[in-house]
SETI-475613 format. One record per residue: residue in one letter; x, y, z of N, C-alpha, C, O in turn. Coordinates in steps of 0.05 Angstrom, whole numbers. Atoms other than C-alpha are relative to their C-alpha. Example, Ala and Ser with C-alpha at 12.3 -4.5 7.8 and 13.67 -1.06 7.14 Angstrom:
> A, 18, -24, 0, 246, -90, 156, 18, 24, 0, 39, 24, 13;
> S, -16, -24, -1, 273, -21, 143, -15, 22, 14, -5, 44, 18;
end
This chain:
> M, -7, 21, -2, 2965, 3635, 212, 9, -5, 22, 13, -29, 28;
> S, -9, 9, -25, 2989, 3642, 278, -27, 1, 25, -29, -9, 47;
> D, 31, 6, -17, 2911, 3655, 304, -5, -25, -3, -9, -34, 20;
> L, 8, 30, 6, 2897, 3583, 278, 14, -13, 9, 3, -32, 20;
> S, -10, 22, -20, 2949, 3547, 310, 6, 10, 21, 23, -4, 31;
> D, 16, -5, -27, 2934, 3583, 374, -20, -10, 10, -19, -20, 32;
> L, 15, 20, 0, 2873, 3553, 366, -1, -25, 7, -12, -34, 27;
> N, 3, 22, -5, 2886, 3491, 354, 17, -15, 30, 12, -33, 44;
> A, -10, 0, -29, 2936, 3495, 412, -25, -4, 20, -35, -25, 30;
> N, 25, -1, -19, 2880, 3516, 452, -13, -20, 4, -9, -31, 25;
> D, 17, 22, 8, 2831, 3464, 428, 22, -28, 16, 14, -42, 34;
> R, -15, 26, -18, 2888, 3408, 452, -4, 4, 18, -27, -2, 25;
> R, -1, -5, -26, 2904, 3430, 518, -32, 1, 14, -35, -1, 38;
> A, 22, 1, -15, 2824, 3434, 527, -4, -29, 0, -10, -41, 21;
> E, 3, 32, -3, 2818, 3366, 517, 16, -23, 10, 9, -46, 11;
> A, -16, 15, -20, 2878, 3344, 554, -13, 4, 22, -11, -14, 39;
> L, 5, -6, -27, 2846, 3374, 609, -32, -18, 8, -46, -20, 29;
> N, 39, 11, 0, 2772, 3336, 593, 10, -24, 33, 0, -22, 55;
> T, 1, 21, -22, 2795, 3278, 641, 0, 5, 34, -14, -4, 52;
> I, 14, -19, -21, 2807, 3321, 698, -23, 15, 13, -32, 17, 36;
> G, 30, -19, -5, 2747, 3364, 692, -19, -19, 5, -38, -11, 19;
> W, 21, 14, -2, 2708, 3305, 689, 10, -20, 28, -8, -31, 42;
> I, -3, 14, -33, 2746, 3266, 757, -9, 24, 19, -21, 19, 39;
> S, 8, -15, -19, 2734, 3331, 788, -33, 7, 7, -42, 13, 29;
> Y, 20, 1, 5, 2666, 3336, 765, -18, -25, 17, -38, -21, 32;
> L, 11, 25, -16, 2649, 3261, 793, 4, 7, 26, -15, 5, 42;
> L, 4, 3, -25, 2675, 3275, 853, -17, 22, 21, -25, 15, 43;
> H, 21, -4, -3, 2632, 3333, 861, -27, -1, 7, -41, 10, 24;
> L, 23, 17, 0, 2579, 3291, 842, -7, -7, 28, -21, 3, 45;
> I, -6, 15, -17, 2591, 3253, 886, -9, 8, 36, -23, -4, 51;
> V, 3, -21, -29, 2590, 3299, 953, -33, 14, -6, -50, 8, 11;
> A, 11, -11, 3, 2538, 3340, 922, -29, -21, 4, -47, -10, 17;
> V, 21, 14, -7, 2481, 3273, 921, 3, -9, 28, -18, -20, 36;
> G, -3, 7, -21, 2508, 3258, 988, -10, 19, 21, -21, 14, 42;
> A, 16, -9, -16, 2490, 3321, 1010, -28, 2, 11, -36, 5, 34;
> V, 23, 4, 5, 2422, 3316, 984, -12, -17, 11, -35, -11, 17;
> I, 6, 19, -6, 2414, 3252, 1008, 0, -8, 31, 22, -4, 41;
> P, -6, -5, -33, 2404, 3240, 1088, 9, -24, 6, -1, -43, -6;
> G, -16, 18, -9, 2447, 3193, 1121, 27, -13, -27, 41, -33, -28;
> A, -26, 9, 30, 2497, 3188, 1050, 22, 24, -1, 27, 39, -20;
> Q, -22, -30, 4, 2552, 3241, 1067, 16, -17, -2, 16, -35, 15;
> P, -28, 12, 4, 2619, 3212, 1036, 22, 21, 10, 46, 17, 6;
> G, -22, -11, -19, 2656, 3262, 1075, 11, 28, -14, 13, 27, -39;
> A, -7, -23, 9, 2679, 3331, 1061, 32, -1, -19, 40, 17, -34;
> V, -23, 11, 18, 2749, 3294, 1031, 3, 5, -17, 19, 21, -25;
> L, 8, 3, 28, 2724, 3278, 970, 1, 35, -19, 10, 41, -41;
> L, 9, -21, 11, 2703, 3351, 960, 28, 28, 7, 29, 50, -3;
> L, -30, -12, -2, 2780, 3378, 988, 14, -9, -30, 21, 7, -47;
> V, -16, 10, 17, 2811, 3336, 939, -11, 9, -27, 5, 10, -46;
> A, 5, -9, 30, 2769, 3360, 879, 11, 28, -2, 25, 36, -20;
> L, -10, -27, 4, 2779, 3434, 900, 27, -2, -1, 32, 12, -21;
> V, -27, 6, 0, 2853, 3420, 907, 8, -3, -31, 24, 12, -43;
> L, -9, 1, 23, 2855, 3391, 840, -2, 21, -22, 14, 25, -40;
> D, 20, -27, 15, 2814, 3448, 808, 24, 28, 9, 30, 44, -9;
> L, -20, -25, -2, 2865, 3502, 840, 27, -9, -13, 39, 7, -27;
> V, -28, 7, 15, 2927, 3467, 816, -2, 2, -22, 15, 17, -32;
> K, 3, 0, 37, 2904, 3456, 741, -11, 16, -7, -7, 19, -31;
> K, 6, -26, 14, 2865, 3520, 735, 21, 16, -19, 14, 22, -41;
> H, -23, -2, 19, 2930, 3545, 704, 8, -9, -24, 19, 2, -43;
> D, -9, 18, 37, 2938, 3495, 647, -26, 11, -8, -27, 13, -33;
> A, 23, -4, 23, 2865, 3518, 628, -4, 28, -9, -24, 36, -21;
> E, 6, -24, 12, 2877, 3587, 617, -2, -1, -30, 9, -18, -44;
> G, 5, -4, 27, 2854, 3614, 550, -12, -24, -22, -9, -24, -47;
> T, 16, 17, 18, 2810, 3548, 532, -27, 4, 24, -31, 15, 45;
> W, 25, -3, -6, 2743, 3539, 542, -9, -19, 24, -31, -19, 34;
> Q, 3, 11, -31, 2755, 3491, 607, 9, 29, 20, 3, 27, 44;
> A, -7, -10, -20, 2780, 3549, 639, -31, 9, 23, -31, 9, 48;
> S, 22, -6, -3, 2709, 3568, 652, -17, -26, 25, -34, -19, 41;
> H, 2, 23, -13, 2701, 3495, 686, 14, 2, 24, 2, 3, 45;
> F, -17, -8, -23, 2757, 3507, 731, -18, 23, 16, -27, 15, 37;
> S, 5, -21, -21, 2729, 3572, 762, -26, -1, 12, -29, 6, 35;
> W, 18, 12, -10, 2659, 3547, 760, -2, -17, 27, -19, -16, 46;
> R, 1, 35, -24, 2672, 3482, 808, 11, 17, 23, -2, 12, 43;
> I, -10, -15, -20, 2717, 3537, 855, -19, 12, 20, -24, 13, 44;
> R, 27, -22, -14, 2659, 3582, 858, -16, -10, 17, -25, 1, 37;
> S, 29, 12, 1, 2610, 3531, 865, 10, -11, 37, -7, -15, 54;
> V, -1, 18, -24, 2648, 3500, 929, 9, 22, 20, 10, 15, 44;
> I, -9, -25, -14, 2671, 3571, 958, -23, 6, 11, -26, 4, 36;
> W, 32, -7, 1, 2599, 3592, 951, -11, -15, 20, -26, -5, 37;
> A, 21, 21, -16, 2571, 3531, 985, 10, -1, 23, -6, -8, 41;
> G, -8, -1, -17, 2616, 3537, 1033, 2, 19, 30, 4, 15, 55;
> V, 8, -26, -10, 2607, 3606, 1054, -29, -1, 19, -35, 7, 41;
> L, 30, -6, -10, 2530, 3598, 1059, -4, -31, 22, -25, -33, 35;
> Y, -4, 25, -19, 2542, 3531, 1102, 5, 19, 29, -11, 23, 47;
> V, -11, -6, -23, 2580, 3564, 1152, -19, 25, 10, -23, 26, 34;
> V, 14, -21, -9, 2538, 3628, 1157, -31, -8, 4, -46, 8, 14;
> T, 32, 13, -11, 2466, 3581, 1163, 6, -15, 22, -14, -22, 34;
> A, -14, 18, -15, 2506, 3540, 1211, -17, 7, 23, -31, -10, 34;
> P, 14, -4, -33, 2475, 3580, 1274, -32, -14, -2, -44, -22, 17;
> L, 39, 7, 5, 2398, 3558, 1247, 6, -31, 21, -9, -38, 40;
> W, 3, 22, -9, 2423, 3491, 1270, -4, -4, 39, -18, -19, 53;
> L, -2, 4, -30, 2442, 3507, 1345, -28, 14, 4, -39, -1, 20;
> L, 26, -13, -5, 2374, 3549, 1350, -23, -8, -8, -43, 1, 3;
> F, 26, 7, 19, 2323, 3519, 1307, 9, -26, -23, 20, -22, -44;
> L, -8, 17, 17, 2332, 3448, 1279, -22, 1, -33, -14, 1, -57;
> L, 7, -6, 37, 2282, 3455, 1217, 9, 27, -11, 6, 28, -35;
> P, -4, -19, 14, 2304, 3522, 1201, 32, -12, -14, 37, -8, -37;
> G, -23, 3, 10, 2378, 3492, 1194, -3, -19, -20, 10, -17, -41;
> W, 13, 31, 15, 2349, 3428, 1162, 1, 14, -31, 19, 12, -47;
> I, 9, -16, 28, 2313, 3472, 1102, 25, 19, -16, 30, 19, -40;
> A, -24, -10, 22, 2376, 3519, 1087, 22, -18, -4, 36, -18, -24;
> W, -26, 22, 15, 2426, 3466, 1083, -8, -24, -20, 8, -36, -34;
> G, 23, 17, 24, 2375, 3423, 1041, 0, 11, -23, 5, -1, -44;
> L, 3, -18, 27, 2365, 3483, 994, 38, 10, -15, 47, 10, -39;
> I, -29, -5, 6, 2443, 3503, 995, 13, -28, -15, 30, -26, -32;
> S, -15, 18, 9, 2461, 3431, 979, -16, -13, -32, -7, -27, -50;
> L, 15, 2, 25, 2406, 3427, 926, 10, 16, -32, 12, 8, -55;
> W, -19, -15, 12, 2438, 3484, 897, 31, 2, -12, 41, 18, -28;
> F, -23, 15, 5, 2500, 3453, 891, 4, -19, -22, 17, -17, -43;
> L, 18, 20, 14, 2475, 3400, 864, -9, 2, -30, -3, -14, -47;
> Y, 11, -13, 21, 2441, 3438, 811, 30, 6, -16, 35, -9, -35;
> R, -19, -11, 9, 2510, 3478, 794, 20, -19, -17, 29, -14, -39;
> I, -15, 17, 7, 2551, 3415, 789, -13, -15, -26, 1, -20, -45;
> I, 13, 16, 23, 2505, 3380, 740, -3, 18, -21, 0, 9, -44;
> R, -8, -16, 24, 2501, 3446, 699, 25, 3, -12, 28, 1, -36;
> G, -32, 16, 8, 2576, 3438, 693, 1, -17, -17, 14, -15, -38;
> M, -14, 23, 7, 2574, 3375, 677, -10, -2, -27, 4, -13, -43;
> V, 10, 9, 24, 2521, 3379, 616, 17, 29, -17, 12, 27, -41;
> A, -18, -17, 12, 2569, 3444, 591, 23, -19, -13, 27, -23, -37;
> M, -27, 17, 1, 2632, 3397, 598, -15, -17, -22, -3, -14, -43;
> N, 8, 22, 21, 2591, 3345, 553, -6, 10, -24, -12, -5, -42;
> Q, 8, -10, 22, 2578, 3388, 504, 24, 23, -15, 24, 37, -36;
> S, -26, -10, 13, 2651, 3415, 501, -6, 37, 1, 3, 52, -16;
> R, 11, -27, 1, 2625, 3482, 514, 7, 15, 33, 10, 1, 53;
> A, -13, -17, -22, 2646, 3542, 568, -27, 2, 20, -49, 6, 9;
> V, 20, -4, -20, 2600, 3545, 633, -7, 31, -4, 12, 47, -3;
> D, 10, -27, 2, 2558, 3610, 623, -4, 8, 34, -19, -1, 51;
> A, 0, -11, -33, 2572, 3648, 692, -28, 19, -1, -35, 31, 20;
end
């Protein structure tokens, strides 16, 4: 009986985190779309707000299907940041390779956000 009550408590916690998850995904989506569309840069501030929100609330999601979404978003931002920094010298040396590299990173980031949103809409964990 205890397992059933634990499961129900985890489901209630996961649903309570749904709004926070959607806010975070929407902020990520705005940044991701802005990164892909030339001249539509909403700024890194939205991404930082979403990242801090995810870092603060990640602990609340432990033991629920939402935990994978928090980790997914945090890893997406960290990897995209690392890839942008590593490929930044391409902008200094050659404009076209830098543009191509950052365009591919932005498309990858957009894909990860959409994939996470689809999984969240189905109330399931993101497959890593």
